[in-house]
C-alpha positions in Angstrom: -34.2 -15.6 15.9 -31.1 -16.1 13.9 -28.1 -17.9 15.3 -24.9 -16.0 15.6 -22.2 -17.2 13.2 -18.6 -17.8 13.9 -16.6 -15.4 11.7 -13.1 -15.9 10.6 -11.0 -12.8 10.4 -9.0 -12.4 7.2 -5.2 -12.1 7.2 -4.1 -8.6 7.6 -1.2 -6.7 6.0 0.7 -4.0 7.9 2.3 -1.7 5.2 5.0 0.9 6.1 6.4 3.5 3.7 10.2 3.4 3.9 11.2 5.3 0.8 10.3 8.4 -1.1 8.4 7.8 -4.4 10.2 9.4 -7.3 7.8 9.0 -10.3 4.3 10.4 -10.5 2.8 7.0 -11.2 4.3 5.4 -8.0 3.5 8.5 -6.0 -0.2 8.2 -6.9 -0.2 4.5 -5.9 1.4 5.2 -2.6 -0.9 8.2 -2.0 -4.0 6.1 -2.8 -2.9 3.6 -0.2 -3.0 6.3 2.4 0.7 6.5 3.0 1.4 10.2 3.1 4.7 10.5 5.0 7.7 8.3 5.6 7.5 5.6 8.3 3.7 5.7 8.4 1.9 2.4 8.9 -1.5 1.3 7.6 -3.3 -2.0 8.0 -5.2 -3.6 5.1 -7.1 -6.8 4.5 -5.1 -9.3 2.4 -6.8 -9.1 -0.9 -5.7 -9.0 -4.6 -6.3 -5.3 -5.0 -4.0 -4.4 -2.1 -1.4 -7.0 -3.2 -1.3 -5.3 -6.7 -0.7 -1.9 -5.2 2.1 -3.3 -3.0 3.7 -4.9 -6.1 3.8 -1.6 -7.9 5.7 0.1 -5.1 7.4 -2.9 -3.5 10.8 -1.2 -3.4 9.4 1.6 -1.2 7.3 -0.5 1.2 7.9 -2.9 4.1 5.1 -5.4 4.5 4.3 -7.6 7.5 1.6 -10.2 7.6 -0.7 -10.7 10.6 -2.1 -14.3 10.7 -5.7 -15.2 10.7 -7.6 -15.4 14.0 -10.8 -17.2 14.9 -13.4 -14.9 16.4 -16.7 -16.2 17.9 -19.5 -14.0 18.8 
């Protein structure tokens, strides 16, 4: 039998759309993040890919970090 491992949850980012994207390029980035309407929230793992998308549309987004938590199974 295998022993159960303690897993550490990654930091999470809560992203809220607070502005309307004006250009097609920014609109595609926001759409690909799953933010379809104003004031919608999505939760993502804190990874470089998501950070890059947030950087492209940082003037339209509000980002909150949720700290890491230890989870034991």
